[in-house]
C-alpha positions in Angstrom: -29.3 10.8 46.3 -28.9 8.5 43.5 -28.5 11.4 40.8 -25.9 13.7 42.6 -24.0 9.9 42.5 -24.6 9.5 38.8 -24.0 13.4 37.9 -20.5 12.5 40.2 -19.3 9.6 38.7 -20.1 11.5 34.4 -18.0 14.8 36.2 -14.7 12.5 37.1 -12.7 11.7 34.9 -9.3 10.5 35.3 -9.9 7.0 34.9 -10.4 8.0 31.2 -7.0 9.9 31.7 -5.8 6.7 32.4 -7.1 4.4 29.8 -6.2 6.8 27.2 -2.6 7.0 28.1 -2.6 3.1 28.4 -3.7 3.4 25.4 -1.4 5.1 23.6 1.4 3.4 25.5 0.3 -0.2 23.5 -0.2 1.6 20.1 3.1 2.8 20.6 4.7 -0.3 21.8 2.8 -2.7 18.7 4.3 0.2 16.2 7.8 -0.3 17.6 7.8 -4.2 16.8 6.4 -4.0 13.4 9.1 -1.4 13.6 11.8 -3.5 14.8 11.0 -6.7 13.3 10.8 -4.9 9.4 14.4 -3.8 10.0 15.8 -7.1 11.9 14.7 -8.3 8.7 16.1 -5.9 6.2 19.8 -6.1 8.5 20.0 -9.7 8.3 19.4 -10.0 4.8 22.3 -7.6 4.4 24.6 -8.9 6.9 23.9 -12.8 4.8 24.8 -10.8 1.7 28.4 -9.3 3.0 28.9 -12.8 4.5 28.7 -14.1 1.1 31.1 -11.8 -0.5 33.9 -12.1 2.4 33.4 -15.6 2.0 33.7 -15.0 -1.2 37.3 -12.8 -1.4 38.4 -15.4 1.2 38.2 -17.9 -1.0 39.5 -15.9 -4.0 42.6 -14.9 -2.2 43.4 -18.5 -1.3 43.1 -19.2 -4.7 46.2 -17.4 -5.5 
C-alpha cells in the first residue's frame, strides 16, 4: 500500500509544472526590473542634458 502511494506521488508532475512556471515568471520579472532600472538611469541622464541645453538656449536668447 505504501509503495503504491509512493509510485503514485512520483508520477504526479502537476505541482512541478506550476513551480516551473512560477520560477520562469520570477526570472522574467527580475530581468524586466533590471532592464527598466538601466533604462531609467539612461533616460534621466538624457533629460538632464536636454534640460541644460534648453536653459542655455533660453539664457542666450534673453541676452540678445
